[in-house]
Backbone atoms as SQL, in Angstrom:
CREATE TABLE atoms (id INTEGER PRIMARY KEY, chain TEXT, resi INTEGER, resn TEXT, atom TEXT, x REAL, y REAL, z REAL);
INSERT INTO atoms VALUES
  (1, 'A', 1, 'MET', 'N', 6.360, -0.614, 22.115),
  (2, 'A', 1, 'MET', 'CA', 6.559, -1.743, 21.236),
  (3, 'A', 1, 'MET', 'C', 7.819, -1.493, 20.396),
  (4, 'A', 2, 'ASP', 'N', 8.525, -2.534, 20.109),
  (5, 'A', 2, 'ASP', 'CA', 9.756, -2.465, 19.333),
  (6, 'A', 2, 'ASP', 'C', 9.452, -2.066, 17.887),
  (7, 'A', 3, 'PRO', 'N', 10.287, -1.220, 17.263),
  (8, 'A', 3, 'PRO', 'CA', 10.050, -0.840, 15.867),
  (9, 'A', 3, 'PRO', 'C', 9.998, -2.034, 14.909),
  (10, 'A', 4, 'THR', 'N', 10.709, -3.099, 15.232),
  (11, 'A', 4, 'THR', 'CA', 10.688, -4.287, 14.377),
  (12, 'A', 4, 'THR', 'C', 9.291, -4.892, 14.325),
  (13, 'A', 5, 'VAL', 'N', 8.569, -4.845, 15.425),
  (14, 'A', 5, 'VAL', 'CA', 7.204, -5.370, 15.457),
  (15, 'A', 5, 'VAL', 'C', 6.315, -4.543, 14.522),
  (16, 'A', 6, 'TYR', 'N', 6.488, -3.212, 14.570),
  (17, 'A', 6, 'TYR', 'CA', 5.733, -2.353, 13.660),
  (18, 'A', 6, 'TYR', 'C', 6.048, -2.686, 12.200),
  (19, 'A', 7, 'LYS', 'N', 7.317, -2.952, 11.906),
  (20, 'A', 7, 'LYS', 'CA', 7.702, -3.288, 10.531),
  (21, 'A', 7, 'LYS', 'C', 7.064, -4.600, 10.083),
  (22, 'A', 8, 'ILE', 'N', 7.039, -5.591, 10.971),
  (23, 'A', 8, 'ILE', 'CA', 6.431, -6.881, 10.630),
  (24, 'A', 8, 'ILE', 'C', 4.936, -6.711, 10.392),
  (25, 'A', 9, 'ILE', 'N', 4.274, -5.949, 11.254),
  (26, 'A', 9, 'ILE', 'CA', 2.842, -5.701, 11.079),
  (27, 'A', 9, 'ILE', 'C', 2.599, -4.953, 9.772),
  (28, 'A', 10, 'HIS', 'N', 3.470, -3.976, 9.466),
  (29, 'A', 10, 'HIS', 'CA', 3.342, -3.202, 8.233),
  (30, 'A', 10, 'HIS', 'C', 3.496, -4.110, 7.005),
  (31, 'A', 11, 'LEU', 'N', 4.483, -4.992, 7.032),
  (32, 'A', 11, 'LEU', 'CA', 4.686, -5.921, 5.913),
  (33, 'A', 11, 'LEU', 'C', 3.525, -6.898, 5.768),
  (34, 'A', 12, 'THR', 'N', 2.926, -7.295, 6.883),
  (35, 'A', 12, 'THR', 'CA', 1.748, -8.160, 6.826),
  (36, 'A', 12, 'THR', 'C', 0.582, -7.424, 6.154),
  (37, 'A', 13, 'GLY', 'N', 0.431, -6.136, 6.475),
  (38, 'A', 13, 'GLY', 'CA', -0.592, -5.321, 5.819),
  (39, 'A', 13, 'GLY', 'C', -0.345, -5.196, 4.325),
  (40, 'A', 14, 'ILE', 'N', 0.922, -5.067, 3.946),
  (41, 'A', 14, 'ILE', 'CA', 1.272, -4.986, 2.523),
  (42, 'A', 14, 'ILE', 'C', 0.902, -6.290, 1.811),
  (43, 'A', 15, 'ALA', 'N', 1.180, -7.420, 2.471),
  (44, 'A', 15, 'ALA', 'CA', 0.825, -8.716, 1.874),
  (45, 'A', 15, 'ALA', 'C', -0.689, -8.844, 1.711),
  (46, 'A', 16, 'ALA', 'N', -1.446, -8.415, 2.725),
  (47, 'A', 16, 'ALA', 'CA', -2.908, -8.475, 2.633),
  (48, 'A', 16, 'ALA', 'C', -3.415, -7.561, 1.520),
  (49, 'A', 17, 'LEU', 'N', -2.820, -6.388, 1.413),
  (50, 'A', 17, 'LEU', 'CA', -3.196, -5.471, 0.335),
  (51, 'A', 17, 'LEU', 'C', -2.913, -6.087, -1.029),
  (52, 'A', 18, 'ALA', 'N', -1.750, -6.699, -1.187),
  (53, 'A', 18, 'ALA', 'CA', -1.389, -7.305, -2.470),
  (54, 'A', 18, 'ALA', 'C', -2.357, -8.421, -2.843),
  (55, 'A', 19, 'LEU', 'N', -2.711, -9.256, -1.871),
  (56, 'A', 19, 'LEU', 'CA', -3.681, -10.327, -2.142),
  (57, 'A', 19, 'LEU', 'C', -5.038, -9.749, -2.510),
  (58, 'A', 20, 'GLY', 'N', -5.453, -8.727, -1.789),
  (59, 'A', 20, 'GLY', 'CA', -6.758, -8.121, -2.059),
  (60, 'A', 20, 'GLY', 'C', -6.818, -7.455, -3.418),
  (61, 'A', 21, 'VAL', 'N', -5.806, -6.650, -3.741),
  (62, 'A', 21, 'VAL', 'CA', -5.792, -5.960, -5.036),
  (63, 'A', 21, 'VAL', 'C', -5.676, -6.973, -6.174),
  (64, 'A', 22, 'GLY', 'N', -4.813, -7.967, -5.989),
  (65, 'A', 22, 'GLY', 'CA', -4.658, -8.985, -7.027),
  (66, 'A', 22, 'GLY', 'C', -5.943, -9.746, -7.285),
  (67, 'A', 23, 'GLY', 'N', -6.634, -10.112, -6.221),
  (68, 'A', 23, 'GLY', 'CA', -7.897, -10.828, -6.376),
  (69, 'A', 23, 'GLY', 'C', -8.966, -9.972, -7.024),
  (70, 'A', 24, 'MET', 'N', -8.987, -8.690, -6.685),
  (71, 'A', 24, 'MET', 'CA', -9.992, -7.808, -7.280),
  (72, 'A', 24, 'MET', 'C', -9.693, -7.548, -8.752),
  (73, 'A', 25, 'MET', 'N', -8.411, -7.402, -9.092),
  (74, 'A', 25, 'MET', 'CA', -8.070, -7.152, -10.492),
  (75, 'A', 25, 'MET', 'C', -8.274, -8.401, -11.345),
  (76, 'A', 26, 'ALA', 'N', -8.168, -9.569, -10.715),
  (77, 'A', 26, 'ALA', 'CA', -8.392, -10.801, -11.471),
  (78, 'A', 26, 'ALA', 'C', -9.855, -10.943, -11.867),
  (79, 'A', 27, 'GLY', 'N', -10.715, -10.245, -11.156),
  (80, 'A', 27, 'GLY', 'CA', -12.135, -10.279, -11.491),
  (81, 'A', 27, 'GLY', 'C', -12.812, -11.481, -10.872),
  (82, 'A', 28, 'GLY', 'N', -13.777, -11.971, -11.550),
  (83, 'A', 28, 'GLY', 'CA', -14.527, -13.100, -11.022),
  (84, 'A', 28, 'GLY', 'C', -15.803, -12.635, -10.350),
  (85, 'A', 29, 'PRO', 'N', -16.685, -13.565, -10.088),
  (86, 'A', 29, 'PRO', 'CA', -17.994, -13.193, -9.542),
  (87, 'A', 29, 'PRO', 'C', -17.957, -12.801, -8.066),
  (88, 'A', 30, 'ASN', 'N', -17.002, -13.304, -7.304),
  (89, 'A', 30, 'ASN', 'CA', -16.995, -13.069, -5.859),
  (90, 'A', 30, 'ASN', 'C', -15.772, -12.240, -5.468),
  (91, 'A', 31, 'ARG', 'N', -15.879, -10.920, -5.629),
  (92, 'A', 31, 'ARG', 'CA', -14.761, -10.043, -5.330),
  (93, 'A', 31, 'ARG', 'C', -14.837, -9.465, -3.929),
  (94, 'A', 32, 'LYS', 'N', -15.939, -9.668, -3.222),
  (95, 'A', 32, 'LYS', 'CA', -16.125, -9.046, -1.911),
  (96, 'A', 32, 'LYS', 'C', -15.052, -9.461, -0.895),
  (97, 'A', 33, 'PRO', 'N', -14.688, -10.747, -0.790),
  (98, 'A', 33, 'PRO', 'CA', -13.628, -11.101, 0.172),
  (99, 'A', 33, 'PRO', 'C', -12.305, -10.398, -0.133),
  (100, 'A', 34, 'PHE', 'N', -12.008, -10.208, -1.407),
  (101, 'A', 34, 'PHE', 'CA', -10.770, -9.529, -1.779),
  (102, 'A', 34, 'PHE', 'C', -10.843, -8.039, -1.449),
  (103, 'A', 35, 'ALA', 'N', -12.025, -7.447, -1.602),
  (104, 'A', 35, 'ALA', 'CA', -12.196, -6.036, -1.241),
  (105, 'A', 35, 'ALA', 'C', -12.021, -5.851, 0.268),
  (106, 'A', 36, 'ILE', 'N', -12.540, -6.785, 1.044),
  (107, 'A', 36, 'ILE', 'CA', -12.376, -6.725, 2.497),
  (108, 'A', 36, 'ILE', 'C', -10.906, -6.872, 2.864),
  (109, 'A', 37, 'LEU', 'N', -10.232, -7.806, 2.225),
  (110, 'A', 37, 'LEU', 'CA', -8.803, -8.019, 2.488),
  (111, 'A', 37, 'LEU', 'C', -7.988, -6.784, 2.111),
  (112, 'A', 38, 'GLN', 'N', -8.339, -6.144, 1.004),
  (113, 'A', 38, 'GLN', 'CA', -7.647, -4.922, 0.606),
  (114, 'A', 38, 'GLN', 'C', -7.851, -3.836, 1.661),
  (115, 'A', 39, 'GLY', 'N', -9.072, -3.664, 2.111),
  (116, 'A', 39, 'GLY', 'CA', -9.365, -2.652, 3.122),
  (117, 'A', 39, 'GLY', 'C', -8.642, -2.913, 4.436),
  (118, 'A', 40, 'LEU', 'N', -8.627, -4.163, 4.867),
  (119, 'A', 40, 'LEU', 'CA', -7.907, -4.501, 6.097),
  (120, 'A', 40, 'LEU', 'C', -6.411, -4.268, 5.936),
  (121, 'A', 41, 'GLY', 'N', -5.868, -4.640, 4.786),
  (122, 'A', 41, 'GLY', 'CA', -4.450, -4.404, 4.533),
  (123, 'A', 41, 'GLY', 'C', -4.109, -2.925, 4.563),
  (124, 'A', 42, 'LEU', 'N', -4.964, -2.106, 3.946),
  (125, 'A', 42, 'LEU', 'CA', -4.741, -0.660, 3.959),
  (126, 'A', 42, 'LEU', 'C', -4.788, -0.105, 5.380),
  (127, 'A', 43, 'LEU', 'N', -5.748, -0.569, 6.168),
  (128, 'A', 43, 'LEU', 'CA', -5.876, -0.092, 7.539),
  (129, 'A', 43, 'LEU', 'C', -4.662, -0.492, 8.383),
  (130, 'A', 44, 'VAL', 'N', -4.243, -1.738, 8.264),
  (131, 'A', 44, 'VAL', 'CA', -3.077, -2.218, 9.013),
  (132, 'A', 44, 'VAL', 'C', -1.831, -1.446, 8.594),
  (133, 'A', 45, 'MET', 'N', -1.675, -1.212, 7.302),
  (134, 'A', 45, 'MET', 'CA', -0.521, -0.442, 6.814),
  (135, 'A', 45, 'MET', 'C', -0.522, 0.965, 7.389),
  (136, 'A', 46, 'LEU', 'N', -1.669, 1.617, 7.379),
  (137, 'A', 46, 'LEU', 'CA', -1.770, 2.992, 7.853),
  (138, 'A', 46, 'LEU', 'C', -1.425, 3.090, 9.342),
  (139, 'A', 47, 'ILE', 'N', -2.037, 2.239, 10.147),
  (140, 'A', 47, 'ILE', 'CA', -1.814, 2.301, 11.598),
  (141, 'A', 47, 'ILE', 'C', -0.371, 1.954, 11.944),
  (142, 'A', 48, 'SER', 'N', 0.143, 0.892, 11.365),
  (143, 'A', 48, 'SER', 'CA', 1.511, 0.492, 11.694),
  (144, 'A', 48, 'SER', 'C', 2.537, 1.468, 11.137),
  (145, 'A', 49, 'GLY', 'N', 2.262, 2.055, 9.984),
  (146, 'A', 49, 'GLY', 'CA', 3.193, 3.036, 9.411),
  (147, 'A', 49, 'GLY', 'C', 3.302, 4.280, 10.272),
  (148, 'A', 50, 'PHE', 'N', 2.161, 4.810, 10.701),
  (149, 'A', 50, 'PHE', 'CA', 2.206, 5.983, 11.572),
  (150, 'A', 50, 'PHE', 'C', 2.748, 5.623, 12.953),
  (151, 'A', 51, 'GLY', 'N', 2.467, 4.411, 13.424),
  (152, 'A', 51, 'GLY', 'CA', 3.049, 3.959, 14.684),
  (153, 'A', 51, 'GLY', 'C', 4.563, 3.898, 14.610),
  (154, 'A', 52, 'LEU', 'N', 5.067, 3.418, 13.487),
  (155, 'A', 52, 'LEU', 'CA', 6.512, 3.346, 13.296),
  (156, 'A', 52, 'LEU', 'C', 7.135, 4.732, 13.206),
  (157, 'A', 53, 'LEU', 'N', 6.471, 5.646, 12.509),
  (158, 'A', 53, 'LEU', 'CA', 6.973, 7.022, 12.455),
  (159, 'A', 53, 'LEU', 'C', 7.046, 7.626, 13.856),
  (160, 'A', 54, 'ALA', 'N', 6.028, 7.391, 14.663),
  (161, 'A', 54, 'ALA', 'CA', 6.018, 7.923, 16.025),
  (162, 'A', 54, 'ALA', 'C', 7.106, 7.270, 16.882),
  (163, 'A', 55, 'LYS', 'N', 7.259, 5.964, 16.721),
  (164, 'A', 55, 'LYS', 'CA', 8.248, 5.236, 17.521),
  (165, 'A', 55, 'LYS', 'C', 9.667, 5.687, 17.188),
  (166, 'A', 56, 'LEU', 'N', 9.914, 5.998, 15.918),
  (167, 'A', 56, 'LEU', 'CA', 11.241, 6.438, 15.498),
  (168, 'A', 56, 'LEU', 'C', 11.436, 7.947, 15.677),
  (169, 'A', 57, 'HIS', 'N', 10.409, 8.640, 16.180),
  (170, 'A', 57, 'HIS', 'CA', 10.454, 10.092, 16.419),
  (171, 'A', 57, 'HIS', 'C', 10.808, 10.864, 15.146),
  (172, 'A', 58, 'LEU', 'N', 10.177, 10.460, 14.034),
  (173, 'A', 58, 'LEU', 'CA', 10.457, 11.111, 12.749),
  (174, 'A', 58, 'LEU', 'C', 9.482, 12.241, 12.428),
  (175, 'A', 59, 'GLY', 'N', 8.402, 12.352, 13.176),
  (176, 'A', 59, 'GLY', 'CA', 7.395, 13.355, 12.840),
  (177, 'A', 59, 'GLY', 'C', 6.640, 12.925, 11.590),
  (178, 'A', 60, 'TYR', 'N', 6.438, 13.873, 10.684),
  (179, 'A', 60, 'TYR', 'CA', 5.769, 13.570, 9.410),
  (180, 'A', 60, 'TYR', 'C', 6.631, 14.127, 8.275),
  (181, 'A', 61, 'PRO', 'N', 7.739, 13.425, 7.951),
  (182, 'A', 61, 'PRO', 'CA', 8.689, 13.913, 6.951),
  (183, 'A', 61, 'PRO', 'C', 8.117, 13.836, 5.532),
  (184, 'A', 62, 'PRO', 'N', 8.784, 14.503, 4.592),
  (185, 'A', 62, 'PRO', 'CA', 8.290, 14.526, 3.203),
  (186, 'A', 62, 'PRO', 'C', 8.093, 13.145, 2.586),
  (187, 'A', 63, 'PHE', 'N', 8.988, 12.200, 2.857),
  (188, 'A', 63, 'PHE', 'CA', 8.814, 10.879, 2.256),
  (189, 'A', 63, 'PHE', 'C', 7.526, 10.227, 2.749),
  (190, 'A', 64, 'ALA', 'N', 7.139, 10.498, 3.991),
  (191, 'A', 64, 'ALA', 'CA', 5.901, 9.931, 4.525),
  (192, 'A', 64, 'ALA', 'C', 4.679, 10.574, 3.881),
  (193, 'A', 65, 'ILE', 'N', 4.783, 11.851, 3.536),
  (194, 'A', 65, 'ILE', 'CA', 3.687, 12.522, 2.838),
  (195, 'A', 65, 'ILE', 'C', 3.470, 11.887, 1.470),
  (196, 'A', 66, 'VAL', 'N', 4.566, 11.653, 0.744),
  (197, 'A', 66, 'VAL', 'CA', 4.472, 11.031, -0.584),
  (198, 'A', 66, 'VAL', 'C', 3.924, 9.606, -0.447),
  (199, 'A', 67, 'LYS', 'N', 4.383, 8.863, 0.562),
  (200, 'A', 67, 'LYS', 'CA', 3.874, 7.506, 0.762),
  (201, 'A', 67, 'LYS', 'C', 2.382, 7.507, 1.081),
  (202, 'A', 68, 'THR', 'N', 1.923, 8.508, 1.830),
  (203, 'A', 68, 'THR', 'CA', 0.504, 8.596, 2.152),
  (204, 'A', 68, 'THR', 'C', -0.325, 8.859, 0.897),
  (205, 'A', 69, 'VAL', 'N', 0.172, 9.731, 0.035),
  (206, 'A', 69, 'VAL', 'CA', -0.524, 9.999, -1.236),
  (207, 'A', 69, 'VAL', 'C', -0.566, 8.729, -2.082),
  (208, 'A', 70, 'LEU', 'N', 0.550, 8.026, -2.173),
  (209, 'A', 70, 'LEU', 'CA', 0.579, 6.776, -2.947),
  (210, 'A', 70, 'LEU', 'C', -0.294, 5.705, -2.297),
  (211, 'A', 71, 'TRP', 'N', -0.413, 5.722, -0.970),
  (212, 'A', 71, 'TRP', 'CA', -1.301, 4.797, -0.265),
  (213, 'A', 71, 'TRP', 'C', -2.752, 5.001, -0.705),
  (214, 'A', 72, 'VAL', 'N', -3.147, 6.260, -0.854),
  (215, 'A', 72, 'VAL', 'CA', -4.501, 6.570, -1.327),
  (216, 'A', 72, 'VAL', 'C', -4.682, 6.073, -2.763),
  (217, 'A', 73, 'VAL', 'N', -3.666, 6.299, -3.604),
  (218, 'A', 73, 'VAL', 'CA', -3.745, 5.865, -5.004),
  (219, 'A', 73, 'VAL', 'C', -3.862, 4.348, -5.083),
  (220, 'A', 74, 'ILE', 'N', -3.063, 3.638, -4.307),
  (221, 'A', 74, 'ILE', 'CA', -3.125, 2.176, -4.334),
  (222, 'A', 74, 'ILE', 'C', -4.469, 1.687, -3.801),
  (223, 'A', 75, 'GLY', 'N', -5.029, 2.391, -2.832),
  (224, 'A', 75, 'GLY', 'CA', -6.339, 2.020, -2.321),
  (225, 'A', 75, 'GLY', 'C', -7.425, 2.141, -3.378),
  (226, 'A', 76, 'ALA', 'N', -7.296, 3.144, -4.233),
  (227, 'A', 76, 'ALA', 'CA', -8.293, 3.374, -5.283),
  (228, 'A', 76, 'ALA', 'C', -7.932, 2.652, -6.585),
  (229, 'A', 77, 'LEU', 'N', -6.789, 2.013, -6.627),
  (230, 'A', 77, 'LEU', 'CA', -6.288, 1.426, -7.871),
  (231, 'A', 77, 'LEU', 'C', -7.237, 0.438, -8.542),
  (232, 'A', 78, 'PRO', 'N', -7.843, -0.505, -7.837),
  (233, 'A', 78, 'PRO', 'CA', -8.750, -1.431, -8.538),
  (234, 'A', 78, 'PRO', 'C', -9.895, -0.706, -9.250),
  (235, 'A', 79, 'ALA', 'N', -10.475, 0.286, -8.584),
  (236, 'A', 79, 'ALA', 'CA', -11.575, 1.031, -9.207),
  (237, 'A', 79, 'ALA', 'C', -11.076, 1.841, -10.406),
  (238, 'A', 80, 'ILE', 'N', -9.915, 2.451, -10.262),
  (239, 'A', 80, 'ILE', 'CA', -9.342, 3.243, -11.360),
  (240, 'A', 80, 'ILE', 'C', -9.045, 2.348, -12.559),
  (241, 'A', 81, 'LEU', 'N', -8.438, 1.201, -12.304),
  (242, 'A', 81, 'LEU', 'CA', -8.061, 0.312, -13.406),
  (243, 'A', 81, 'LEU', 'C', -9.279, -0.295, -14.085),
  (244, 'A', 82, 'ARG', 'N', -10.335, -0.588, -13.300),
  (245, 'A', 82, 'ARG', 'CA', -11.569, -1.103, -13.911),
  (246, 'A', 82, 'ARG', 'C', -12.202, -0.051, -14.805),
  (247, 'A', 83, 'ARG', 'N', -12.190, 1.191, -14.329),
  (248, 'A', 83, 'ARG', 'CA', -12.808, 2.268, -15.097),
  (249, 'A', 83, 'ARG', 'C', -12.028, 2.546, -16.389),
  (250, 'A', 84, 'LEU', 'N', -10.690, 2.471, -16.325),
  (251, 'A', 84, 'LEU', 'CA', -9.870, 2.730, -17.511),
  (252, 'A', 84, 'LEU', 'C', -9.831, 1.536, -18.458),
  (253, 'A', 85, 'LYS', 'N', -10.238, 0.369, -17.967),
  (254, 'A', 85, 'LYS', 'CA', -10.253, -0.873, -18.758),
  (255, 'A', 85, 'LYS', 'C', -8.886, -1.164, -19.373),
  (256, 'A', 86, 'LEU', 'N', -7.851, -1.074, -18.539),
  (257, 'A', 86, 'LEU', 'CA', -6.498, -1.379, -18.987),
  (258, 'A', 86, 'LEU', 'C', -6.284, -2.886, -19.049),
  (259, 'A', 87, 'PRO', 'N', -5.385, -3.340, -19.904),
  (260, 'A', 87, 'PRO', 'CA', -5.056, -4.769, -19.915),
  (261, 'A', 87, 'PRO', 'C', -4.426, -5.172, -18.579),
  (262, 'A', 88, 'VAL', 'N', -4.513, -6.439, -18.252),
  (263, 'A', 88, 'VAL', 'CA', -4.003, -6.941, -16.979),
  (264, 'A', 88, 'VAL', 'C', -2.504, -6.668, -16.846),
  (265, 'A', 89, 'ALA', 'N', -1.753, -6.822, -17.930),
  (266, 'A', 89, 'ALA', 'CA', -0.311, -6.597, -17.874),
  (267, 'A', 89, 'ALA', 'C', 0.002, -5.143, -17.503),
  (268, 'A', 90, 'ALA', 'N', -0.743, -4.209, -18.048),
  (269, 'A', 90, 'ALA', 'CA', -0.525, -2.797, -17.725),
  (270, 'A', 90, 'ALA', 'C', -0.885, -2.522, -16.271),
  (271, 'A', 91, 'ALA', 'N', -1.966, -3.120, -15.800),
  (272, 'A', 91, 'ALA', 'CA', -2.376, -2.942, -14.406),
  (273, 'A', 91, 'ALA', 'C', -1.323, -3.496, -13.454),
  (274, 'A', 92, 'MET', 'N', -0.750, -4.643, -13.802),
  (275, 'A', 92, 'MET', 'CA', 0.293, -5.221, -12.958),
  (276, 'A', 92, 'MET', 'C', 1.535, -4.339, -12.945),
  (277, 'A', 93, 'CYS', 'N', 1.907, -3.804, -14.087),
  (278, 'A', 93, 'CYS', 'CA', 3.077, -2.916, -14.152),
  (279, 'A', 93, 'CYS', 'C', 2.868, -1.658, -13.320),
  (280, 'A', 94, 'ILE', 'N', 1.693, -1.076, -13.400),
  (281, 'A', 94, 'ILE', 'CA', 1.387, 0.117, -12.603),
  (282, 'A', 94, 'ILE', 'C', 1.445, -0.218, -11.123),
  (283, 'A', 95, 'SER', 'N', 0.837, -1.324, -10.736),
  (284, 'A', 95, 'SER', 'CA', 0.826, -1.733, -9.324),
  (285, 'A', 95, 'SER', 'C', 2.241, -1.969, -8.812),
  (286, 'A', 96, 'LEU', 'N', 3.028, -2.710, -9.565),
  (287, 'A', 96, 'LEU', 'CA', 4.396, -3.006, -9.139),
  (288, 'A', 96, 'LEU', 'C', 5.248, -1.748, -9.057),
  (289, 'A', 97, 'THR', 'N', 5.052, -0.830, -9.989),
  (290, 'A', 97, 'THR', 'CA', 5.814, 0.413, -9.976),
  (291, 'A', 97, 'THR', 'C', 5.479, 1.239, -8.732),
  (292, 'A', 98, 'LEU', 'N', 4.205, 1.361, -8.416),
  (293, 'A', 98, 'LEU', 'CA', 3.808, 2.111, -7.219),
  (294, 'A', 98, 'LEU', 'C', 4.356, 1.470, -5.948),
  (295, 'A', 99, 'VAL', 'N', 4.277, 0.155, -5.861),
  (296, 'A', 99, 'VAL', 'CA', 4.791, -0.543, -4.681),
  (297, 'A', 99, 'VAL', 'C', 6.313, -0.389, -4.590),
  (298, 'A', 100, 'ALA', 'N', 7.004, -0.446, -5.716),
  (299, 'A', 100, 'ALA', 'CA', 8.461, -0.279, -5.712),
  (300, 'A', 100, 'ALA', 'C', 8.852, 1.121, -5.245),
  (301, 'A', 101, 'ILE', 'N', 8.119, 2.125, -5.690),
  (302, 'A', 101, 'ILE', 'CA', 8.394, 3.499, -5.256),
  (303, 'A', 101, 'ILE', 'C', 8.167, 3.622, -3.752),
  (304, 'A', 102, 'MET', 'N', 7.068, 3.055, -3.272),
  (305, 'A', 102, 'MET', 'CA', 6.779, 3.125, -1.840),
  (306, 'A', 102, 'MET', 'C', 7.828, 2.361, -1.025),
  (307, 'A', 103, 'ALA', 'N', 8.279, 1.232, -1.518),
  (308, 'A', 103, 'ALA', 'CA', 9.310, 0.472, -0.814),
  (309, 'A', 103, 'ALA', 'C', 10.616, 1.266, -0.760),
  (310, 'A', 104, 'TRP', 'N', 10.975, 1.879, -1.873),
  (311, 'A', 104, 'TRP', 'CA', 12.191, 2.683, -1.910),
  (312, 'A', 104, 'TRP', 'C', 12.100, 3.844, -0.911),
  (313, 'A', 105, 'LEU', 'N', 10.959, 4.515, -0.883),
  (314, 'A', 105, 'LEU', 'CA', 10.768, 5.623, 0.048),
  (315, 'A', 105, 'LEU', 'C', 10.867, 5.149, 1.498),
  (316, 'A', 106, 'GLY', 'N', 10.275, 4.002, 1.783),
  (317, 'A', 106, 'GLY', 'CA', 10.308, 3.483, 3.150),
  (318, 'A', 106, 'GLY', 'C', 11.682, 3.042, 3.598),
  (319, 'A', 107, 'VAL', 'N', 12.454, 2.462, 2.700),
  (320, 'A', 107, 'VAL', 'CA', 13.788, 1.969, 3.063),
  (321, 'A', 107, 'VAL', 'C', 14.807, 3.104, 3.080),
  (322, 'A', 108, 'MET', 'N', 14.793, 3.940, 2.063),
  (323, 'A', 108, 'MET', 'CA', 15.819, 4.986, 1.936),
  (324, 'A', 108, 'MET', 'C', 15.504, 6.243, 2.738),
  (325, 'A', 109, 'LYS', 'N', 14.217, 6.530, 2.973),
  (326, 'A', 109, 'LYS', 'CA', 13.772, 7.721, 3.696),
  (327, 'A', 109, 'LYS', 'C', 14.475, 8.984, 3.193),
  (328, 'A', 110, 'PRO', 'N', 14.348, 9.277, 1.885),
  (329, 'A', 110, 'PRO', 'CA', 15.088, 10.423, 1.340),
  (330, 'A', 110, 'PRO', 'C', 14.502, 11.758, 1.796),
  (331, 'A', 111, 'ALA', 'N', 15.343, 12.761, 1.811),
  (332, 'A', 111, 'ALA', 'CA', 14.891, 14.140, 2.057),
  (333, 'A', 111, 'ALA', 'C', 14.455, 14.680, 0.702),
  (334, 'A', 112, 'LEU', 'N', 13.170, 14.746, 0.464),
  (335, 'A', 112, 'LEU', 'CA', 12.666, 15.082, -0.873),
  (336, 'A', 112, 'LEU', 'C', 12.675, 16.569, -1.150),
  (337, 'A', 113, 'TRP', 'N', 12.529, 17.393, -0.129),
  (338, 'A', 113, 'TRP', 'CA', 12.615, 18.835, -0.338),
  (339, 'A', 113, 'TRP', 'C', 13.082, 19.508, 0.917);
């Protein structure tokens, strides 16, 4: 499969994750569909990300290790933010910052160590 297809699938997973996390952080009585969407987005991101790494013959470089750790953090973010009872604005800033770091790592692919 072409690497561009993996990138499109990966971006679709990111969109699903964003919708799921946003819906869960917004609260409301029916959060289950958003939790499912978050889980599906995480799964699609994981599979397509590792598929893209394999297709580009990159192995498992340091930037991918950091992205994987941040992927776990973003997956747990709704539960963490609910437990900390942060204001919505702070939760949005944290979410956007993590996504921006992950986007930078994915685009720039820096040699971290």
